[in-house]
MARDOZA-38457 format. One record per atom (N, C-alpha, C): residue number from 1; x, y, z; atom name. Coordinates in nm, 4 decimals, m for minus. Example, Ala and Ser with C-alpha at 12.3 -4.5 7.8 and 13.67 -1.06 7.14 Angstrom:
<fifis>
[1,[1.3190,m0.5690,0.7800],N]
[1,[1.2300,m0.4500,0.7800],CA]
[1,[1.3200,m0.3300,0.7800],C]
[2,[1.2850,m0.2250,0.7080],N]
[2,[1.3670,m0.1060,0.7140],CA]
[2,[1.2900,0.0030,0.7870],C]
</fifis>
This chain:
<fifis>
[1,[m2.0228,m7.4937,m7.7801],N]
[1,[m2.0411,m7.5728,m7.9006],CA]
[1,[m2.1612,m7.5186,m7.9781],C]
[2,[m2.1447,m7.4930,m8.1058],N]
[2,[m2.2497,m7.4394,m8.1912],CA]
[2,[m2.3218,m7.5562,m8.2576],C]
[3,[m2.4566,m7.5561,m8.2474],N]
[3,[m2.5322,m7.6621,m8.3143],CA]
[3,[m2.5731,m7.6117,m8.4534],C]
[4,[m2.5705,m7.7016,m8.5475],N]
[4,[m2.6040,m7.6666,m8.6849],CA]
[4,[m2.7267,m7.7444,m8.7289],C]
[5,[m2.7871,m7.6984,m8.8374],N]
[5,[m2.9031,m7.7652,m8.8963],CA]
[5,[m2.8935,m7.7517,m9.0474],C]
[6,[m2.9477,m7.8504,m9.1156],N]
[6,[m2.9519,m7.8475,m9.2619],CA]
[6,[m3.0922,m7.8091,m9.3049],C]
[7,[m3.1007,m7.7144,m9.3974],N]
[7,[m3.2294,m7.6770,m9.4544],CA]
[7,[m3.2263,m7.7086,m9.6035],C]
[8,[m3.3440,m7.7363,m9.6597],N]
[8,[m3.3540,m7.7810,m9.7986],CA]
[8,[m3.4517,m7.6941,m9.8760],C]
[9,[m3.4219,m7.6764,m10.0061],N]
[9,[m3.5142,m7.6060,m10.0944],CA]
[9,[m3.5868,m7.7107,m10.1788],C]
[10,[m3.7053,m7.6776,m10.2316],N]
[10,[m3.7773,m7.7729,m10.3161],CA]
[10,[m3.6979,m7.8122,m10.4410],C]
[11,[m3.6037,m7.7277,m10.4827],N]
[11,[m3.5227,m7.7563,m10.6012],CA]
[11,[m3.4115,m7.8569,m10.5723],C]
[12,[m3.3928,m7.8931,m10.4449],N]
[12,[m3.2911,m7.9917,m10.4097],CA]
[12,[m3.1643,m7.9327,m10.3519],C]
[13,[m3.1563,m7.7995,m10.3406],N]
[13,[m3.0386,m7.7374,m10.2795],CA]
[13,[m3.0468,m7.7538,m10.1286],C]
[14,[m2.9318,m7.7533,m10.0641],N]
[14,[m2.9300,m7.7606,m9.9183],CA]
[14,[m2.8267,m7.6631,m9.8634],C]
[15,[m2.8495,m7.6200,m9.7408],N]
[15,[m2.7567,m7.5298,m9.6721],CA]
[15,[m2.7419,m7.5764,m9.5283],C]
[16,[m2.6225,m7.5683,m9.4761],N]
[16,[m2.5976,m7.5985,m9.3358],CA]
[16,[m2.5713,m7.4655,m9.2668],C]
[17,[m2.6563,m7.4367,m9.1684],N]
[17,[m2.6474,m7.3094,m9.0964],CA]
[17,[m2.6481,m7.3364,m8.9467],C]
[18,[m2.6123,m7.2337,m8.8714],N]
[18,[m2.6288,m7.2414,m8.7272],CA]
[18,[m2.7784,m7.2624,m8.7023],C]
[19,[m2.8134,m7.3450,m8.6042],N]
[19,[m2.9524,m7.3854,m8.5815],CA]
[19,[m3.0484,m7.2673,m8.5708],C]
[20,[m3.0088,m7.1615,m8.4996],N]
[20,[m3.0968,m7.0440,m8.4846],CA]
[20,[m3.1185,m6.9737,m8.6178],C]
[21,[m3.0125,m6.9615,m8.6974],N]
[21,[m3.0249,m6.8974,m8.8291],CA]
[21,[m3.1090,m6.9833,m8.9237],C]
[22,[m3.0922,m7.1139,m8.9146],N]
[22,[m3.1704,m7.2047,m8.9989],CA]
[22,[m3.3188,m7.1923,m8.9661],C]
[23,[m3.3522,m7.1904,m8.8381],N]
[23,[m3.4918,m7.1774,m8.7966],CA]
[23,[m3.5501,m7.0449,m8.8439],C]
[24,[m3.4721,m6.9391,m8.8350],N]
[24,[m3.5173,m6.8070,m8.8797],CA]
[24,[m3.5407,m6.8058,m9.0313],C]
[25,[m3.4523,m6.8679,m9.1067],N]
[25,[m3.4652,m6.8734,m9.2537],CA]
[25,[m3.5915,m6.9501,m9.2941],C]
[26,[m3.6161,m7.0618,m9.2286],N]
[26,[m3.7356,m7.1424,m9.2589],CA]
[26,[m3.8616,m7.0656,m9.2202],C]
[27,[m3.8583,m6.9951,m9.1080],N]
[27,[m3.9739,m6.9170,m9.0634],CA]
[27,[m4.0036,m6.8008,m9.1574],C]
[28,[m3.8971,m6.7320,m9.2020],N]
[28,[m3.9154,m6.6163,m9.2905],CA]
[28,[m3.9594,m6.6543,m9.4300],C]
[29,[m3.9064,m6.7645,m9.4839],N]
[29,[m3.9363,m6.8051,m9.6220],CA]
[29,[m3.9772,m6.9531,m9.6268],C]
[30,[m4.0982,m6.9856,m9.5771],N]
[30,[m4.1395,m7.1261,m9.5679],CA]
[30,[m4.1563,m7.1955,m9.7030],C]
[31,[m4.1848,m7.1224,m9.8083],N]
[31,[m4.1987,m7.1827,m9.9414],CA]
[31,[m4.0647,m7.2143,m10.0062],C]
[32,[m3.9596,m7.1470,m9.9597],N]
[32,[m3.8271,m7.1636,m10.0193],CA]
[32,[m3.7383,m7.2606,m9.9431],C]
[33,[m3.7573,m7.2691,m9.8102],N]
[33,[m3.6700,m7.3540,m9.7285],CA]
[33,[m3.7514,m7.4360,m9.6304],C]
[34,[m3.7005,m7.5549,m9.6005],N]
[34,[m3.7671,m7.6455,m9.5075],CA]
[34,[m3.6621,m7.7326,m9.4388],C]
[35,[m3.6966,m7.7851,m9.3230],N]
[35,[m3.6081,m7.8800,m9.2559],CA]
[35,[m3.6247,m8.0210,m9.3136],C]
[36,[m3.7299,m8.0421,m9.3915],N]
[36,[m3.7582,m8.1731,m9.4503],CA]
[36,[m3.6933,m8.1849,m9.5877],C]
[37,[m3.6176,m8.2905,m9.6064],N]
[37,[m3.5517,m8.3140,m9.7346],CA]
[37,[m3.6579,m8.3474,m9.8401],C]
[38,[m3.6524,m8.2847,m9.9589],N]
[38,[m3.7533,m8.3131,m10.0612],CA]
[38,[m3.7344,m8.4533,m10.1190],C]
[39,[m3.8428,m8.5125,m10.1699],N]
[39,[m3.8293,m8.6467,m10.2287],CA]
[39,[m3.7448,m8.6419,m10.3555],C]
[40,[m3.6792,m8.7535,m10.3887],N]
[40,[m3.5996,m8.7553,m10.5117],CA]
[40,[m3.6890,m8.7374,m10.6350],C]
[41,[m3.6354,m8.6762,m10.7368],N]
[41,[m3.7101,m8.6530,m10.8606],CA]
[41,[m3.7431,m8.7871,m10.9247],C]
[42,[m3.8702,m8.8052,m10.9616],N]
[42,[m3.9147,m8.9268,m11.0290],CA]
[42,[m3.9350,m9.0466,m10.9378],C]
[43,[m3.9411,m9.0249,m10.8070],N]
[43,[m3.9548,m9.1362,m10.7140],CA]
[43,[m4.0827,m9.2157,m10.7365],C]
[44,[m4.1889,m9.1510,m10.7866],N]
[44,[m4.3167,m9.2201,m10.8057],CA]
[44,[m4.3143,m9.3193,m10.9225],C]
[45,[m4.2086,m9.3171,m11.0025],N]
[45,[m4.1936,m9.4138,m11.1122],CA]
[45,[m4.0884,m9.5205,m11.0802],C]
[46,[m4.0272,m9.5081,m10.9643],N]
[46,[m3.9220,m9.5983,m10.9215],CA]
[46,[m3.9837,m9.7265,m10.8629],C]
[47,[m3.9260,m9.8421,m10.8961],N]
[47,[m3.9734,m9.9683,m10.8403],CA]
[47,[m3.9207,m9.9820,m10.6976],C]
[48,[m4.0115,m10.0037,m10.6015],N]
[48,[m3.9686,m10.0170,m10.4619],CA]
[48,[m3.8776,m10.1377,m10.4385],C]
[49,[m3.7765,m10.1187,m10.3536],N]
[49,[m3.6834,m10.2259,m10.3158],CA]
[49,[m3.6887,m10.2424,m10.1645],C]
[50,[m3.6922,m10.3681,m10.1224],N]
[50,[m3.7006,m10.4001,m9.9803],CA]
[50,[m3.5975,m10.5063,m9.9439],C]
[51,[m3.5660,m10.5144,m9.8162],N]
[51,[m3.4850,m10.6243,m9.7631],CA]
[51,[m3.5775,m10.7045,m9.6724],C]
[52,[m3.5828,m10.8353,m9.6961],N]
[52,[m3.6666,m10.9227,m9.6148],CA]
[52,[m3.6059,m10.9355,m9.4754],C]
[53,[m3.6849,m10.9078,m9.3745],N]
[53,[m3.6380,m10.9159,m9.2359],CA]
[53,[m3.6338,m11.0607,m9.1888],C]
[54,[m3.7195,m11.1424,m9.2454],N]
[54,[m3.7250,m11.2843,m9.2102],CA]
[54,[m3.7698,m11.3628,m9.3324],C]
[55,[m3.7629,m11.4927,m9.3252],N]
[55,[m3.8053,m11.5756,m9.4378],CA]
[55,[m3.9567,m11.5682,m9.4521],C]
[56,[m4.0018,m11.5445,m9.5747],N]
[56,[m4.1451,m11.5455,m9.6041],CA]
[56,[m4.1696,m11.6385,m9.7228],C]
[57,[m4.2854,m11.7001,m9.7229],N]
[57,[m4.3198,m11.7904,m9.8317],CA]
[57,[m4.4467,m11.7412,m9.8998],C]
[58,[m4.4740,m11.7884,m10.0229],N]
[58,[m4.5947,m11.7445,m10.0934],CA]
[58,[m4.7213,m11.7903,m10.0213],C]
[59,[m4.8320,m11.7247,m10.0508],N]
[59,[m4.9612,m11.7618,m9.9928],CA]
[59,[m4.9998,m11.9021,m10.0396],C]
[60,[m5.0913,m11.9639,m9.9654],N]
[60,[m5.1331,m12.1009,m9.9942],CA]
[60,[m5.1874,m12.1180,m10.1356],C]
[61,[m5.2693,m12.0241,m10.1794],N]
[61,[m5.3341,m12.0362,m10.3092],CA]
[61,[m5.2810,m11.9308,m10.4053],C]
[62,[m5.2530,m11.9719,m10.5270],N]
[62,[m5.1985,m11.8820,m10.6292],CA]
[62,[m5.2948,m11.7671,m10.6575],C]
[63,[m5.4236,m11.7919,m10.6536],N]
[63,[m5.5228,m11.6876,m10.6860],CA]
[63,[m5.5150,m11.5680,m10.5912],C]
[64,[m5.4600,m11.5872,m10.4705],N]
[64,[m5.4482,m11.4774,m10.3749],CA]
[64,[m5.3621,m11.3630,m10.4292],C]
[65,[m5.2677,m11.3950,m10.5180],N]
[65,[m5.1806,m11.2912,m10.5755],CA]
[65,[m5.2575,m11.1932,m10.6623],C]
[66,[m5.3742,m11.2328,m10.7094],N]
[66,[m5.4517,m11.1500,m10.8014],CA]
[66,[m5.5685,m11.0802,m10.7327],C]
[67,[m5.5683,m11.0799,m10.6009],N]
[67,[m5.6755,m11.0176,m10.5233],CA]
[67,[m5.6207,m10.8991,m10.4439],C]
[68,[m5.7084,m10.8063,m10.4034],N]
[68,[m5.6627,m10.6961,m10.3175],CA]
[68,[m5.6074,m10.7510,m10.1861],C]
[69,[m5.5282,m10.6731,m10.1146],N]
[69,[m5.4678,m10.7225,m9.9905],CA]
[69,[m5.5731,m10.7654,m9.8891],C]
[70,[m5.5426,m10.8724,m9.8195],N]
[70,[m5.6319,m10.9215,m9.7158],CA]
[70,[m5.6224,m10.8314,m9.5941],C]
[71,[m5.7356,m10.8088,m9.5289],N]
[71,[m5.7381,m10.7258,m9.4091],CA]
[71,[m5.6596,m10.7920,m9.2963],C]
[72,[m5.6634,m10.9245,m9.2915],N]
[72,[m5.5878,m10.9967,m9.1898],CA]
[72,[m5.5488,m11.1334,m9.2441],C]
[73,[m5.4465,m11.1896,m9.1853],N]
[73,[m5.3989,m11.3202,m9.2272],CA]
[73,[m5.3654,m11.4036,m9.1046],C]
[74,[m5.3808,m11.5337,m9.1184],N]
[74,[m5.3512,m11.6242,m9.0068],CA]
[74,[m5.2018,m11.6539,m9.0008],C]
[75,[m5.1398,m11.6656,m9.1175],N]
[75,[m4.9986,m11.7015,m9.1263],CA]
[75,[m4.9145,m11.5759,m9.1503],C]
[76,[m4.8447,m11.5277,m9.0482],N]
[76,[m4.7642,m11.4055,m9.0604],CA]
[76,[m4.6386,m11.4226,m9.1449],C]
[77,[m4.6025,m11.5454,m9.1760],N]
[77,[m4.4836,m11.5668,m9.2583],CA]
[77,[m4.5196,m11.5843,m9.4060],C]
[78,[m4.6481,m11.5701,m9.4389],N]
[78,[m4.6913,m11.5814,m9.5787],CA]
[78,[m4.7022,m11.4419,m9.6396],C]
[79,[m4.6492,m11.4276,m9.7603],N]
[79,[m4.6605,m11.3022,m9.8348],CA]
[79,[m4.7633,m11.3253,m9.9447],C]
[80,[m4.8716,m11.2536,m9.9410],N]
[80,[m4.9821,m11.2722,m10.0351],CA]
[80,[m4.9374,m11.2627,m10.1803],C]
[81,[m4.8410,m11.1771,m10.2115],N]
[81,[m4.7980,m11.1549,m10.3497],CA]
[81,[m4.6669,m11.2245,m10.3844],C]
[82,[m4.6208,m11.3111,m10.2967],N]
[82,[m4.4962,m11.3833,m10.3217],CA]
[82,[m4.5140,m11.4926,m10.4259],C]
[83,[m4.4106,m11.5154,m10.5046],N]
[83,[m4.4126,m11.6219,m10.6053],CA]
[83,[m4.3201,m11.7365,m10.5670],C]
[84,[m4.2342,m11.7112,m10.4671],N]
[84,[m4.1386,m11.8129,m10.4222],CA]
[84,[m4.0976,m11.7787,m10.2790],C]
[85,[m4.0224,m11.8668,m10.2175],N]
[85,[m3.9730,m11.8416,m10.0816],CA]
[85,[m3.8674,m11.7311,m10.0874],C]
[86,[m3.8804,m11.6341,m9.9992],N]
[86,[m3.7856,m11.5230,m9.9883],CA]
[86,[m3.7061,m11.5456,m9.8601],C]
[87,[m3.5749,m11.5556,m9.8723],N]
[87,[m3.4884,m11.5793,m9.7563],CA]
[87,[m3.4687,m11.4504,m9.6766],C]
[88,[m3.4417,m11.4647,m9.5495],N]
[88,[m3.4131,m11.3487,m9.4643],CA]
[88,[m3.2897,m11.2770,m9.5183],C]
[89,[m3.2967,m11.1458,m9.5300],N]
[89,[m3.1849,m11.0662,m9.5799],CA]
[89,[m3.1843,m11.0489,m9.7309],C]
[90,[m3.2699,m11.1209,m9.8009],N]
[90,[m3.2749,m11.1116,m9.9474],CA]
[90,[m3.3370,m10.9787,m9.9892],C]
[91,[m3.2882,m10.9226,m10.1002],N]
[91,[m3.3427,m10.7976,m10.1530],CA]
[91,[m3.4532,m10.8309,m10.2523],C]
[92,[m3.5688,m10.7668,m10.2323],N]
[92,[m3.6879,m10.7905,m10.3143],CA]
[92,[m3.7245,m10.6604,m10.3847],C]
[93,[m3.7412,m10.6670,m10.5149],N]
[93,[m3.7836,m10.5517,m10.5945],CA]
[93,[m3.9197,m10.5879,m10.6528],C]
[94,[m4.0250,m10.5153,m10.6109],N]
[94,[m4.1597,m10.5515,m10.6539],CA]
[94,[m4.2500,m10.4299,m10.6669],C]
[95,[m4.3477,m10.4400,m10.7548],N]
[95,[m4.4488,m10.3366,m10.7702],CA]
[95,[m4.5808,m10.3811,m10.7065],C]
[96,[m4.5750,m10.4893,m10.6317],N]
[96,[m4.6910,m10.5374,m10.5563],CA]
[96,[m4.6822,m10.4804,m10.4157],C]
[97,[m4.7879,m10.5011,m10.3347],N]
[97,[m4.7819,m10.4596,m10.1953],CA]
[97,[m4.6771,m10.5442,m10.1240],C]
[98,[m4.5983,m10.4851,m10.0356],N]
[98,[m4.4921,m10.5598,m9.9669],CA]
[98,[m4.5471,m10.6426,m9.8504],C]
[99,[m4.4630,m10.7295,m9.7992],N]
[99,[m4.4939,m10.7981,m9.6736],CA]
[99,[m4.4677,m10.6959,m9.5634],C]
[100,[m4.5500,m10.6911,m9.4593],N]
[100,[m4.5313,m10.5895,m9.3534],CA]
[100,[m4.3950,m10.5928,m9.2845],C]
[101,[m4.3248,m10.7063,m9.2900],N]
[101,[m4.1953,m10.7158,m9.2227],CA]
[101,[m4.0778,m10.6675,m9.3076],C]
[102,[m4.1017,m10.6330,m9.4349],N]
[102,[m3.9936,m10.5869,m9.5218],CA]
[102,[m3.9399,m10.4530,m9.4728],C]
[103,[m3.8101,m10.4283,m9.4988],N]
[103,[m3.7465,m10.3001,m9.4671],CA]
[103,[m3.7220,m10.2254,m9.5985],C]
[104,[m3.7628,m10.0990,m9.6080],N]
[104,[m3.7459,m10.0236,m9.7326],CA]
[104,[m3.5996,m9.9900,m9.7597],C]
[105,[m3.5622,m9.9954,m9.8878],N]
[105,[m3.4258,m9.9614,m9.9279],CA]
[105,[m3.4194,m9.8373,m10.0162],C]
[106,[m3.5338,m9.7867,m10.0627],N]
[106,[m3.5353,m9.6623,m10.1393],CA]
[106,[m3.6589,m9.5809,m10.0989],C]
[107,[m3.6669,m9.4608,m10.1482],N]
[107,[m3.7740,m9.3686,m10.1081],CA]
[107,[m3.9111,m9.4225,m10.1452],C]
[108,[m3.9262,m9.4781,m10.2650],N]
[108,[m4.0550,m9.5321,m10.3085],CA]
[108,[m4.0988,m9.6445,m10.2148],C]
[109,[m4.0070,m9.7312,m10.1769],N]
[109,[m4.0392,m9.8415,m10.0861],CA]
[109,[m4.0811,m9.7880,m9.9494],C]
[110,[m4.0159,m9.6825,m9.9047],N]
[110,[m4.0502,m9.6204,m9.7769],CA]
[110,[m4.1945,m9.5718,m9.7773],C]
[111,[m4.2328,m9.5028,m9.8839],N]
[111,[m4.3677,m9.4490,m9.8951],CA]
[111,[m4.4717,m9.5602,m9.9074],C]
[112,[m4.4442,m9.6622,m9.9899],N]
[112,[m4.5389,m9.7719,m10.0095],CA]
[112,[m4.5577,m9.8498,m9.8796],C]
[113,[m4.4496,m9.8843,m9.8136],N]
[113,[m4.4582,m9.9626,m9.6903],CA]
[113,[m4.5303,m9.8847,m9.5808],C]
[114,[m4.5006,m9.7561,m9.5681],N]
[114,[m4.5677,m9.6732,m9.4686],CA]
[114,[m4.7171,m9.6677,m9.4964],C]
[115,[m4.7544,m9.6471,m9.6233],N]
[115,[m4.8951,m9.6410,m9.6617],CA]
[115,[m4.9632,m9.7749,m9.6343],C]
[116,[m4.8981,m9.8839,m9.6736],N]
[116,[m4.9535,m10.0181,m9.6576],CA]
[116,[m4.9749,m10.0531,m9.5100],C]
[117,[m4.8806,m10.0190,m9.4258],N]
[117,[m4.8905,m10.0545,m9.2840],CA]
[117,[m4.9854,m9.9659,m9.2053],C]
[118,[m5.0228,m9.8500,m9.2599],N]
[118,[m5.1069,m9.7563,m9.1854],CA]
[118,[m5.2466,m9.7357,m9.2420],C]
[119,[m5.2848,m9.8128,m9.3401],N]
[119,[m5.4181,m9.7984,m9.3993],CA]
[119,[m5.4989,m9.9258,m9.3808],C]
[120,[m5.6291,m9.9123,m9.4002],N]
[120,[m5.7182,m10.0278,m9.3938],CA]
[120,[m5.6968,m10.1094,m9.5210],C]
[121,[m5.6391,m10.2258,m9.5077],N]
[121,[m5.5983,m10.3057,m9.6237],CA]
[121,[m5.7141,m10.3467,m9.7136],C]
[122,[m5.8303,m10.3701,m9.6567],N]
[122,[m5.9440,m10.4127,m9.7385],CA]
[122,[m5.9893,m10.3036,m9.8354],C]
[123,[m5.9451,m10.1807,m9.8139],N]
[123,[m5.9816,m10.0692,m9.9026],CA]
[123,[m5.8780,m10.0444,m10.0122],C]
[124,[m5.7631,m10.1099,m10.0038],N]
[124,[m5.6546,m10.0832,m10.0986],CA]
[124,[m5.6807,m10.1483,m10.2329],C]
[125,[m5.6292,m10.0881,m10.3410],N]
[125,[m5.6403,m10.1521,m10.4729],CA]
[125,[m5.5497,m10.2750,m10.4808],C]
[126,[m5.5578,m10.3488,m10.5871],N]
[126,[m5.4793,m10.4709,m10.6025],CA]
[126,[m5.3296,m10.4449,m10.6037],C]
[127,[m5.2887,m10.3309,m10.6506],N]
[127,[m5.1475,m10.2958,m10.6571],CA]
[127,[m5.1310,m10.1464,m10.6296],C]
[128,[m5.0168,m10.1049,m10.5746],N]
[128,[m4.9958,m9.9617,m10.5532],CA]
[128,[m4.9622,m9.8870,m10.6826],C]
[129,[m4.9394,m9.9616,m10.7908],N]
[129,[m4.9058,m9.8981,m10.9184],CA]
[129,[m5.0255,m9.8947,m11.0102],C]
[130,[m5.0406,m9.7820,m11.0777],N]
[130,[m5.1427,m9.7659,m11.1796],CA]
[130,[m5.0662,m9.7322,m11.3068],C]
[131,[m5.0579,m9.8280,m11.3973],N]
[131,[m4.9745,m9.8100,m11.5160],CA]
[131,[m4.8291,m9.8097,m11.4738],C]
[132,[m4.7583,m9.7027,m11.5081],N]
[132,[m4.6152,m9.6938,m11.4794],CA]
[132,[m4.5851,m9.6049,m11.3592],C]
[133,[m4.6899,m9.5618,m11.2883],N]
[133,[m4.6687,m9.4668,m11.1803],CA]
[133,[m4.7331,m9.5146,m11.0507],C]
[134,[m4.6722,m9.4782,m10.9423],N]
[134,[m4.7209,m9.5133,m10.8098],CA]
[134,[m4.8422,m9.4278,m10.7763],C]
[135,[m4.9474,m9.4912,m10.7262],N]
[135,[m5.0663,m9.4172,m10.6841],CA]
[135,[m5.1102,m9.4725,m10.5497],C]
[136,[m5.0787,m9.4019,m10.4443],N]
[136,[m5.1129,m9.4460,m10.3093],CA]
[136,[m5.2487,m9.3890,m10.2715],C]
[137,[m5.3503,m9.4734,m10.2871],N]
[137,[m5.4869,m9.4321,m10.2582],CA]
[137,[m5.5633,m9.5503,m10.2009],C]
[138,[m5.6437,m9.5223,m10.1000],N]
[138,[m5.7256,m9.6278,m10.0420],CA]
[138,[m5.8740,m9.6067,m10.0714],C]
[139,[m5.9036,m9.5141,m10.1583],N]
[139,[m6.0422,m9.4854,m10.1909],CA]
[139,[m6.1093,m9.3957,m10.0885],C]
[140,[m6.0447,m9.3766,m9.9752],N]
[140,[m6.1013,m9.2915,m9.8709],CA]
[140,[m6.0372,m9.1532,m9.8726],C]
[141,[m5.9103,m9.1484,m9.9119],N]
[141,[m5.8425,m9.0202,m9.9164],CA]
[141,[m5.8722,m8.9557,m10.0512],C]
[142,[m5.8605,m8.8286,m10.0577],N]
[142,[m5.8884,m8.7590,m10.1822],CA]
[142,[m5.9159,m8.6135,m10.1541],C]
[143,[m5.9822,m8.5484,m10.2476],N]
[143,[m6.0089,m8.4066,m10.2262],CA]
[143,[m6.0976,m8.3863,m10.1039],C]
[144,[m6.0763,m8.2757,m10.0381],N]
[144,[m6.1566,m8.2469,m9.9193],CA]
[144,[m6.3032,m8.2368,m9.9553],C]
[145,[m6.3861,m8.2868,m9.8696],N]
[145,[m6.5303,m8.2784,m9.8889],CA]
[145,[m6.5723,m8.1363,m9.8547],C]
[146,[m6.6617,m8.0814,m9.9356],N]
[146,[m6.7095,m7.9464,m9.9108],CA]
[146,[m6.7958,m7.9489,m9.7859],C]
[147,[m6.7646,m7.8617,m9.6910],N]
[147,[m6.8416,m7.8545,m9.5673],CA]
[147,[m6.9659,m7.7691,m9.5904],C]
[148,[m7.0798,m7.8142,m9.5378],N]
[148,[m7.1996,m7.7316,m9.5540],CA]
[148,[m7.1852,m7.6013,m9.4743],C]
[149,[m7.2413,m7.4949,m9.5278],N]
[149,[m7.2338,m7.3663,m9.4578],CA]
[149,[m7.3702,m7.3324,m9.4008],C]
[150,[m7.3694,m7.2706,m9.2863],N]
[150,[m7.4938,m7.2287,m9.2236],CA]
[150,[m7.5419,m7.1006,m9.2897],C]
[151,[m7.6729,m7.0825,m9.2972],N]
[151,[m7.7232,m6.9577,m9.3574],CA]
[151,[m7.6815,m6.8374,m9.2731],C]
[152,[m7.6484,m6.7314,m9.3415],N]
[152,[m7.6076,m6.6083,m9.2747],CA]
[152,[m7.7304,m6.5203,m9.2519],C]
[153,[m7.7467,m6.4738,m9.1309],N]
[153,[m7.8587,m6.3843,m9.1006],CA]
[153,[m7.8285,m6.2457,m9.1554],C]
[154,[m7.9269,m6.1893,m9.2225],N]
[154,[m7.9122,m6.0563,m9.2803],CA]
[154,[m7.9934,m5.9572,m9.1958],C]
[155,[m7.9417,m5.8381,m9.1764],N]
[155,[m8.0200,m5.7397,m9.1005],CA]
[155,[m8.1446,m5.6998,m9.1802],C]
[156,[m8.2521,m5.6793,m9.1076],N]
[156,[m8.3786,m5.6429,m9.1719],CA]
[156,[m8.4218,m5.5047,m9.1239],C]
[157,[m8.4828,m5.4293,m9.2143],N]
[157,[m8.5370,m5.2986,m9.1797],CA]
[157,[m8.6828,m5.3205,m9.1441],C]
[158,[m8.7185,m5.3108,m9.0173],N]
[158,[m8.8546,m5.3382,m8.9712],CA]
[158,[m8.9390,m5.2117,m8.9599],C]
[159,[m8.8887,m5.1010,m9.0086],N]
[159,[m8.9672,m4.9767,m9.0050],CA]
[159,[m9.0779,m4.9845,m9.1082],C]
[160,[m9.1877,m4.9180,m9.0827],N]
[160,[m9.3010,m4.9221,m9.1768],CA]
[160,[m9.2640,m4.8450,m9.3037],C]
[161,[m9.3246,m4.8832,m9.4150],N]
[161,[m9.2926,m4.8268,m9.5452],CA]
[161,[m9.3511,m4.6871,m9.5628],C]
[162,[m9.4434,m4.6389,m9.4820],N]
[162,[m9.5055,m4.5079,m9.5006],CA]
[162,[m9.4279,m4.3963,m9.4464],C]
</fifis>
């Protein structure tokens, strides 16, 4: 039995090859082919969609919707950004941070939920959207910090000048 693998180009093309040939193609041309499917075009402007895994209700106080995500909560069935009760199985389309129990239904939701569940919530902005585009930042990630370099020793000529 021959095993196959799918490889993808950044342009969205895909090829199904024998697994050994696919691995060789990815190794030879890593910028052109990958085993990872590229994200859909324009996903960062797409509104995330989720399916509620269980019933969730809005937070106790309305003002909580206008604050950054809480680092922890006592009531696991409360959604800080909810405006009404969400039934189990209901589809929710929101540009706010999701409830941790939501299941993603599109690529944008997958990225937002993964980011939300794996970052320190107290560092997150009030919303994952900045204007019309998704911006997943916790204030800690960003450009690499320049590492200090140690001084380089230079050879010296210790012979007398005469």
